[in-house]
MMTF fields as JSON, N, C-alpha, C and O atoms, coordinates in Angstrom:
{
  "mmtfVersion": "1.0.0",
  "mmtfProducer": "UNKNOWN",
  "numBonds": 291,
  "numAtoms": 292,
  "numGroups": 73,
  "numChains": 1,
  "numModels": 1,
  "chainsPerModel": [1],
  "groupsPerChain": [73],
  "chainIdList": ["A"],
  "bondAtomList": [4, 2, 8, 6, 12, 10, 16, 14, 20, 18, 24, 22, 28, 26, 32, 30, 36, 34, 40, 38, 44, 42, 48, 46, 52, 50, 56, 54, 60, 58, 64, 62, 68, 66, 72, 70, 76, 74, 80, 78, 84, 82, 88, 86, 92, 90, 96, 94, 100, 98, 104, 102, 108, 106, 112, 110, 116, 114, 120, 118, 124, 122, 128, 126, 132, 130, 136, 134, 140, 138, 144, 142, 148, 146, 152, 150, 156, 154, 160, 158, 164, 162, 168, 166, 172, 170, 176, 174, 180, 178, 184, 182, 188, 186, 192, 190, 196, 194, 200, 198, 204, 202, 208, 206, 212, 210, 216, 214, 220, 218, 224, 222, 228, 226, 232, 230, 236, 234, 240, 238, 244, 242, 248, 246, 252, 250, 256, 254, 260, 258, 264, 262, 268, 266, 272, 270, 276, 274, 280, 278, 284, 282, 288, 286],
  "bondOrderList": [1, 1, 1, 1, 1, 1, 1, 1, 1, 1, 1, 1, 1, 1, 1, 1, 1, 1, 1, 1, 1, 1, 1, 1, 1, 1, 1, 1, 1, 1, 1, 1, 1, 1, 1, 1, 1, 1, 1, 1, 1, 1, 1, 1, 1, 1, 1, 1, 1, 1, 1, 1, 1, 1, 1, 1, 1, 1, 1, 1, 1, 1, 1, 1, 1, 1, 1, 1, 1, 1, 1, 1],
  "groupList": [{"groupName": "MET", "atomNameList": ["N", "CA", "C", "O"], "elementList": ["N", "C", "C", "O"], "formalChargeList": [0, 0, 0, 0], "bondAtomList": [1, 0, 2, 1, 3, 2], "bondOrderList": [1, 1, 2], "singleLetterCode": "M", "chemCompType": "L-PEPTIDE LINKING"}, {"groupName": "SER", "atomNameList": ["N", "CA", "C", "O"], "elementList": ["N", "C", "C", "O"], "formalChargeList": [0, 0, 0, 0], "bondAtomList": [1, 0, 2, 1, 3, 2], "bondOrderList": [1, 1, 2], "singleLetterCode": "S", "chemCompType": "L-PEPTIDE LINKING"}, {"groupName": "GLN", "atomNameList": ["N", "CA", "C", "O"], "elementList": ["N", "C", "C", "O"], "formalChargeList": [0, 0, 0, 0], "bondAtomList": [1, 0, 2, 1, 3, 2], "bondOrderList": [1, 1, 2], "singleLetterCode": "Q", "chemCompType": "L-PEPTIDE LINKING"}, {"groupName": "LEU", "atomNameList": ["N", "CA", "C", "O"], "elementList": ["N", "C", "C", "O"], "formalChargeList": [0, 0, 0, 0], "bondAtomList": [1, 0, 2, 1, 3, 2], "bondOrderList": [1, 1, 2], "singleLetterCode": "L", "chemCompType": "L-PEPTIDE LINKING"}, {"groupName": "PRO", "atomNameList": ["N", "CA", "C", "O"], "elementList": ["N", "C", "C", "O"], "formalChargeList": [0, 0, 0, 0], "bondAtomList": [1, 0, 2, 1, 3, 2], "bondOrderList": [1, 1, 2], "singleLetterCode": "P", "chemCompType": "L-PEPTIDE LINKING"}, {"groupName": "ALA", "atomNameList": ["N", "CA", "C", "O"], "elementList": ["N", "C", "C", "O"], "formalChargeList": [0, 0, 0, 0], "bondAtomList": [1, 0, 2, 1, 3, 2], "bondOrderList": [1, 1, 2], "singleLetterCode": "A", "chemCompType": "L-PEPTIDE LINKING"}, {"groupName": "ARG", "atomNameList": ["N", "CA", "C", "O"], "elementList": ["N", "C", "C", "O"], "formalChargeList": [0, 0, 0, 0], "bondAtomList": [1, 0, 2, 1, 3, 2], "bondOrderList": [1, 1, 2], "singleLetterCode": "R", "chemCompType": "L-PEPTIDE LINKING"}, {"groupName": "VAL", "atomNameList": ["N", "CA", "C", "O"], "elementList": ["N", "C", "C", "O"], "formalChargeList": [0, 0, 0, 0], "bondAtomList": [1, 0, 2, 1, 3, 2], "bondOrderList": [1, 1, 2], "singleLetterCode": "V", "chemCompType": "L-PEPTIDE LINKING"}, {"groupName": "ASP", "atomNameList": ["N", "CA", "C", "O"], "elementList": ["N", "C", "C", "O"], "formalChargeList": [0, 0, 0, 0], "bondAtomList": [1, 0, 2, 1, 3, 2], "bondOrderList": [1, 1, 2], "singleLetterCode": "D", "chemCompType": "L-PEPTIDE LINKING"}, {"groupName": "GLY", "atomNameList": ["N", "CA", "C", "O"], "elementList": ["N", "C", "C", "O"], "formalChargeList": [0, 0, 0, 0], "bondAtomList": [1, 0, 2, 1, 3, 2], "bondOrderList": [1, 1, 2], "singleLetterCode": "G", "chemCompType": "PEPTIDE LINKING"}, {"groupName": "THR", "atomNameList": ["N", "CA", "C", "O"], "elementList": ["N", "C", "C", "O"], "formalChargeList": [0, 0, 0, 0], "bondAtomList": [1, 0, 2, 1, 3, 2], "bondOrderList": [1, 1, 2], "singleLetterCode": "T", "chemCompType": "L-PEPTIDE LINKING"}, {"groupName": "ILE", "atomNameList": ["N", "CA", "C", "O"], "elementList": ["N", "C", "C", "O"], "formalChargeList": [0, 0, 0, 0], "bondAtomList": [1, 0, 2, 1, 3, 2], "bondOrderList": [1, 1, 2], "singleLetterCode": "I", "chemCompType": "L-PEPTIDE LINKING"}, {"groupName": "GLU", "atomNameList": ["N", "CA", "C", "O"], "elementList": ["N", "C", "C", "O"], "formalChargeList": [0, 0, 0, 0], "bondAtomList": [1, 0, 2, 1, 3, 2], "bondOrderList": [1, 1, 2], "singleLetterCode": "E", "chemCompType": "L-PEPTIDE LINKING"}, {"groupName": "TRP", "atomNameList": ["N", "CA", "C", "O"], "elementList": ["N", "C", "C", "O"], "formalChargeList": [0, 0, 0, 0], "bondAtomList": [1, 0, 2, 1, 3, 2], "bondOrderList": [1, 1, 2], "singleLetterCode": "W", "chemCompType": "L-PEPTIDE LINKING"}, {"groupName": "PHE", "atomNameList": ["N", "CA", "C", "O"], "elementList": ["N", "C", "C", "O"], "formalChargeList": [0, 0, 0, 0], "bondAtomList": [1, 0, 2, 1, 3, 2], "bondOrderList": [1, 1, 2], "singleLetterCode": "F", "chemCompType": "L-PEPTIDE LINKING"}, {"groupName": "TYR", "atomNameList": ["N", "CA", "C", "O"], "elementList": ["N", "C", "C", "O"], "formalChargeList": [0, 0, 0, 0], "bondAtomList": [1, 0, 2, 1, 3, 2], "bondOrderList": [1, 1, 2], "singleLetterCode": "Y", "chemCompType": "L-PEPTIDE LINKING"}, {"groupName": "HIS", "atomNameList": ["N", "CA", "C", "O"], "elementList": ["N", "C", "C", "O"], "formalChargeList": [0, 0, 0, 0], "bondAtomList": [1, 0, 2, 1, 3, 2], "bondOrderList": [1, 1, 2], "singleLetterCode": "H", "chemCompType": "L-PEPTIDE LINKING"}, {"groupName": "CYS", "atomNameList": ["N", "CA", "C", "O"], "elementList": ["N", "C", "C", "O"], "formalChargeList": [0, 0, 0, 0], "bondAtomList": [1, 0, 2, 1, 3, 2], "bondOrderList": [1, 1, 2], "singleLetterCode": "C", "chemCompType": "L-PEPTIDE LINKING"}],
  "groupTypeList": [0, 1, 2, 3, 1, 4, 5, 6, 1, 7, 8, 3, 7, 9, 7, 5, 10, 4, 11, 1, 7, 6, 12, 3, 5, 4, 13, 5, 3, 14, 7, 5, 3, 14, 5, 7, 3, 5, 3, 15, 14, 7, 9, 5, 12, 2, 9, 5, 10, 1, 3, 3, 5, 9, 8, 10, 7, 16, 12, 13, 7, 16, 8, 9, 6, 16, 3, 3, 9, 14, 4, 17, 16],
  "groupIdList": [1, 2, 3, 4, 5, 6, 7, 8, 9, 10, 11, 12, 13, 14, 15, 16, 17, 18, 19, 20, 21, 22, 23, 24, 25, 26, 27, 28, 29, 30, 31, 32, 33, 34, 35, 36, 37, 38, 39, 40, 41, 42, 43, 44, 45, 46, 47, 48, 49, 50, 51, 52, 53, 54, 55, 56, 57, 58, 59, 60, 61, 62, 63, 64, 65, 66, 67, 68, 69, 70, 71, 72, 73],
  "secStructList": [7, 7, 7, 7, 7, 7, 7, 7, 7, 7, 7, 7, 7, 7, 7, 7, 7, 7, 7, 7, 2, 2, 2, 2, 2, 2, 2, 2, 2, 2, 2, 2, 2, 2, 2, 2, 2, 2, 2, 2, 2, 2, 2, 6, 7, 1, 4, 4, 4, 7, 1, 1, 1, 1, 1, 2, 2, 2, 2, 2, 1, 2, 2, 2, 2, 2, 2, 6, 6, 7, 7, 7, 7],
  "xCoordList": [67.629, 68.749, 69.317, 69.281, 69.841, 70.565, 72.009, 72.671, 72.477, 73.802, 74.696, 74.356, 75.892, 76.862, 77.802, 78.198, 78.141, 79.129, 80.529, 80.849, 81.295, 82.799, 83.446, 83.15, 84.316, 84.999, 85.827, 86.499, 85.796, 86.697, 87.835, 87.639, 89.056, 90.157, 90.095, 89.726, 90.457, 90.425, 91.952, 92.632, 92.385, 93.73, 93.666, 93.225, 94.118, 94.102, 95.307, 95.291, 96.335, 97.66, 97.584, 97.393, 97.743, 97.854, 99.141, 100.134, 99.215, 100.512, 101.0, 100.317, 102.156, 102.75, 103.172, 103.862, 102.818, 103.255, 104.414, 104.335, 105.477, 106.627, 106.271, 105.43, 106.874, 106.748, 108.097, 109.122, 108.089, 109.347, 109.794, 109.024, 111.099, 111.749, 111.115, 110.954, 110.723, 110.182, 108.858, 108.571, 108.05, 106.784, 107.081, 106.385, 108.059, 108.365, 109.133, 108.981, 109.875, 110.763, 109.974, 110.34, 108.995, 108.214, 107.735, 107.802, 107.241, 106.758, 107.913, 107.826, 109.021, 110.13, 110.745, 111.236, 110.75, 111.195, 110.29, 110.765, 108.973, 108.008, 108.191, 108.16, 108.375, 108.485, 109.734, 109.725, 110.85, 112.055, 112.102, 112.66, 111.444, 111.305, 110.479, 110.807, 109.37, 108.496, 109.177, 108.955, 110.007, 110.791, 111.796, 111.957, 112.45, 113.42, 112.734, 113.297, 111.666, 110.89, 110.363, 110.437, 109.861, 109.324, 110.535, 110.397, 111.697, 112.887, 113.287, 113.642, 113.252, 113.597, 112.696, 113.174, 111.38, 110.496, 110.469, 110.13, 110.791, 110.826, 112.164, 112.182, 113.294, 114.62, 115.23, 115.988, 114.977, 115.728, 114.934, 115.529, 113.73, 112.805, 112.876, 111.929, 114.08, 114.231, 115.647, 116.595, 115.759, 116.987, 117.413, 116.563, 118.724, 119.281, 118.78, 118.6, 118.529, 117.989, 116.508, 115.976, 115.833, 114.427, 113.753, 114.122, 112.788, 112.119, 110.987, 110.62, 110.378, 109.169, 109.624, 110.293, 109.19, 109.466, 108.579, 107.438, 109.084, 108.355, 108.504, 109.373, 107.755, 107.786, 106.581, 106.318, 105.872, 104.632, 104.886, 104.303, 105.819, 106.103, 106.751, 106.529, 107.594, 108.219, 107.273, 107.45, 106.273, 105.221, 104.302, 103.772, 104.128, 103.305, 103.946, 103.243, 105.281, 106.054, 106.831, 107.725, 106.534, 107.311, 107.406, 108.522, 106.321, 106.339, 107.029, 107.649, 106.887, 107.504, 109.082, 109.831, 109.515, 110.965, 111.497, 112.559, 110.734, 111.259, 111.191, 112.096, 110.079, 109.985, 111.05, 111.446, 111.554, 112.65, 113.999, 114.978, 114.096, 115.307, 116.055, 117.269, 115.369, 115.862, 115.845, 114.829, 116.909, 116.846, 116.196, 116.333, 115.474, 114.837, 114.725, 114.087, 115.336, 115.289, 116.765, 117.034],
  "yCoordList": [-71.388, -71.807, -70.577, -69.516, -70.683, -69.499, -69.348, -70.339, -68.213, -67.944, -68.167, -67.863, -68.749, -69.033, -67.813, -67.288, -67.387, -66.347, -66.852, -68.016, -65.998, -66.445, -66.82, -66.234, -67.801, -68.226, -67.17, -66.44, -67.065, -66.026, -66.852, -67.92, -66.234, -66.846, -66.587, -65.517, -67.578, -67.465, -67.612, -68.582, -66.706, -66.855, -67.565, -66.996, -68.812, -69.704, -69.629, -70.134, -68.979, -68.9, -67.642, -66.554, -67.81, -66.641, -66.127, -66.712, -65.017, -64.485, -65.085, -64.978, -65.698, -66.224, -65.223, -64.301, -65.283, -64.371, -64.993, -66.151, -64.27, -64.822, -65.054, -64.354, -65.969, -66.256, -65.95, -66.537, -65.055, -64.651, -65.753, -66.628, -65.676, -66.741, -66.624, -67.634, -65.379, -65.312, -66.081, -66.719, -65.985, -66.865, -68.333, -69.139, -68.733, -70.114, -70.816, -72.014, -70.088, -70.713, -71.567, -72.709, -71.018, -71.917, -73.217, -74.263, -73.186, -74.429, -75.386, -76.597, -74.78, -75.683, -76.279, -77.406, -75.593, -76.106, -77.189, -78.189, -77.026, -77.996, -79.351, -80.46, -79.175, -80.33, -81.082, -82.311, -80.339, -80.995, -81.753, -82.836, -81.032, -81.73, -82.962, -84.0, -82.826, -84.083, -85.183, -86.371, -84.772, -85.881, -86.511, -87.731, -85.73, -86.447, -87.219, -88.235, -86.89, -87.659, -88.92, -89.994, -88.844, -90.095, -91.011, -92.234, -90.448, -91.323, -92.007, -93.185, -91.324, -91.853, -93.118, -94.208, -92.86, -93.969, -95.096, -96.235, -94.827, -95.871, -96.592, -97.82, -95.891, -96.464, -96.865, -97.835, -96.188, -96.469, -96.866, -97.27, -96.783, -96.984, -98.484, -99.243, -98.863, -100.337, -100.374, -99.767, -101.031, -101.281, -100.272, -99.726, -99.947, -99.125, -97.721, -97.147, -97.101, -95.792, -95.624, -94.549, -96.715, -96.652, -95.723, -95.7, -94.982, -94.109, -94.783, -94.379, -95.777, -96.438, -97.92, -98.533, -98.437, -99.889, -100.86, -100.53, -101.949, -102.967, -102.881, -102.138, -103.555, -103.664, -102.968, -103.177, -102.181, -101.593, -100.742, -100.953, -99.738, -98.851, -99.626, -99.352, -100.643, -101.377, -102.13, -102.204, -102.716, -103.418, -102.485, -102.909, -101.295, -100.348, -99.959, -99.729, -99.866, -99.377, -100.48, -100.219, -101.685, -102.862, -102.899, -102.953, -102.873, -102.971, -101.729, -101.846, -100.667, -99.393, -99.484, -98.953, -100.113, -100.378, -101.198, -100.895, -102.247, -103.127, -102.342, -102.416, -101.587, -100.86, -99.848, -99.631, -99.209, -98.279, -98.818, -98.072, -100.192, -100.873, -100.886, -101.086, -100.683, -100.834, -102.289, -102.975, -102.72, -104.176, -104.111, -103.109, -105.197, -105.185, -106.551, -106.708, -107.569, -108.85, -109.294, -110.376],
  "zCoordList": [8.745, 9.676, 10.254, 9.63, 11.426, 11.942, 11.533, 11.223, 11.526, 11.09, 12.373, 13.517, 12.003, 13.03, 13.093, 12.053, 14.243, 14.45, 14.248, 14.489, 13.83, 13.608, 14.975, 16.016, 14.906, 16.164, 16.71, 15.982, 18.023, 18.691, 19.369, 19.948, 19.232, 19.868, 21.442, 21.927, 22.1, 23.62, 24.142, 23.81, 24.88, 25.344, 26.712, 27.711, 26.715, 27.817, 28.767, 29.89, 28.257, 28.945, 29.718, 29.175, 31.061, 31.961, 32.185, 31.75, 32.868, 33.239, 34.579, 35.598, 34.562, 35.787, 36.672, 36.237, 37.993, 39.05, 39.766, 40.178, 39.925, 40.65, 42.128, 42.693, 42.688, 44.077, 44.789, 44.443, 45.757, 46.394, 47.317, 47.713, 47.652, 48.514, 49.851, 50.536, 50.287, 51.659, 51.786, 52.799, 50.679, 50.741, 50.597, 51.214, 49.833, 49.52, 50.701, 50.938, 51.345, 52.388, 53.523, 53.799, 54.092, 55.126, 54.498, 55.144, 53.227, 52.651, 52.319, 52.522, 51.79, 51.603, 52.819, 52.752, 53.934, 55.183, 55.669, 56.207, 55.498, 56.018, 55.137, 55.671, 53.805, 52.93, 53.258, 53.326, 53.47, 53.807, 55.177, 55.355, 56.098, 57.413, 57.347, 57.922, 56.616, 56.483, 55.672, 55.908, 54.714, 53.973, 54.903, 54.91, 55.66, 56.516, 57.589, 57.997, 58.063, 59.084, 58.404, 59.002, 57.24, 56.484, 56.138, 56.183, 55.802, 55.534, 56.791, 56.748, 57.941, 59.144, 59.471, 59.783, 59.367, 59.856, 58.714, 59.034, 57.498, 56.497, 56.598, 56.508, 56.782, 56.671, 57.941, 57.928, 59.135, 60.334, 61.543, 62.542, 61.517, 62.775, 63.051, 62.849, 63.534, 63.856, 64.565, 64.066, 65.629, 66.269, 67.221, 67.924, 67.322, 68.313, 68.33, 69.404, 67.098, 66.981, 67.013, 66.736, 67.359, 67.382, 68.407, 69.581, 67.948, 68.966, 69.596, 70.699, 69.026, 69.463, 69.665, 68.833, 70.863, 71.121, 70.232, 69.907, 69.89, 69.233, 67.752, 67.297, 66.977, 65.535, 64.899, 63.714, 65.621, 65.049, 63.794, 62.731, 63.99, 62.817, 61.669, 60.489, 62.087, 61.031, 60.283, 59.067, 60.812, 60.084, 59.244, 58.217, 59.656, 58.964, 57.691, 56.707, 57.643, 56.435, 55.806, 55.001, 56.133, 55.624, 54.12, 53.603, 53.385, 52.048, 51.343, 50.286, 51.943, 51.417, 51.599, 50.778, 52.604, 52.874, 51.673, 51.129, 51.27, 50.195, 48.86, 48.029, 48.689, 47.458, 47.277, 46.132, 48.27, 48.266, 48.372, 48.364, 48.479, 48.506, 49.883, 49.906, 50.981, 52.316, 52.772, 52.657, 53.257, 53.751, 55.132, 55.834, 55.533, 56.807, 57.414, 58.455, 56.788, 57.424, 57.576, 58.098]
}
């Protein structure tokens, strides 16, 4: 039989490198803008403030409106 070598410990935890605000700011702005745009289309894209005519966008996000608690009927 072959001899087994003793188990070696492996360090799986790496060192975290900090992310500066300058690197994070563009991504945070993009996510915030996308969230506001998504909230508009899900919550307000209907009626007087509508950017697009008709019910097309409303029908695309209809189930999401109900899931998030927005009334639409």
